[in-house]
C-alpha positions in Angstrom: -7.7 -2.5 -4.6 -11.1 -3.6 -3.3 -12.1 0.1 -3.2 -12.1 0.0 -7.0 -15.1 -2.4 -6.6 -16.8 0.0 -4.1 -15.9 -2.1 -1.1 -14.6 -0.2 2.0 -13.3 -1.4 5.3 -10.6 -0.6 7.9 -8.2 -2.5 5.6 -9.0 -0.1 2.8 -7.8 2.7 5.1 -4.7 0.7 6.0 -4.0 0.5 2.3 -4.3 4.3 2.0 -1.9 4.8 4.9 0.6 2.5 3.2 0.3 4.6 0.0 0.9 7.8 2.0 3.9 6.3 3.9 5.4 5.2 0.7 5.0 8.6 -0.9 6.3 10.4 2.2 9.4 8.3 2.1 10.1 8.3 -1.6 8.4 11.3 -3.1 6.7 8.9 -5.5 3.5 6.8 -5.6 3.9 3.1 -5.2 2.2 2.6 -8.6 3.5 5.4 -10.9 1.3 4.6 -13.9 -0.4 7.8 -15.2 -3.2 6.3 -17.4 -6.2 5.2 -15.3 -6.5 1.8 -16.9 -2.8 1.1 -16.5 -2.9 2.3 -12.9 -5.9 0.1 -12.0 -4.2 -2.9 -13.6 -1.0 -2.2 -11.7 -2.9 -1.8 -8.4 -4.8 -5.1 -9.0 -1.9 -7.2 -10.4 1.5 -5.8 -9.9 3.8 -5.3 -6.9 4.5 -1.8 -5.9 7.8 -0.2 -6.9 10.7 -1.3 -4.7 11.5 1.0 -1.8 15.1 2.4 -1.7 17.7 0.5 0.3 18.2 3.4 2.7 14.7 2.8 4.2 15.0 0.4 7.2 13.7 -3.1 6.6 11.2 -2.9 9.5 9.6 0.1 7.8 9.6 -1.7 4.4 7.8 -4.6 6.0 5.1 -2.4 7.5 4.5 -0.7 4.1 4.5 -4.1 2.3 1.9 -5.5 4.7 -0.2 -2.3 4.4 -0.1 -2.6 0.6 -1.0 -6.3 0.5 -3.4 -7.0 -2.4 -5.8 -9.0 -0.2 -7.4 -7.2 2.7 -7.1 -10.2 5.0 -3.3 -10.0 4.5 -3.1 -6.4 5.8 -3.2 -5.2 9.4 -6.5 -5.7 11.2 -6.3 -2.4 12.9 -4.5 0.9 12.8 -3.2 0.2 16.3 -1.6 -3.1 15.1 0.1 -1.2 12.3 1.3 1.6 14.6 2.7 -1.0 17.0 4.8 -2.5 14.2 
């Protein structure tokens, strides 16, 4: 979300990995809105679409932390994320 304001950090990359993991597992994006303004609003204010029940809870937790709205609530490093 902070990348929309031009801010970039390791946590921005963690967010991107979370989006990719979500898409690899479901075939869909976590925020399916098509119109740019609706997509931006969803990224900033909504929760991502629920993951299917067949995905293990541990993996759901990793994705949820990677997609946290606030960067400080995401993993600090890719190593930390990989370990989880």
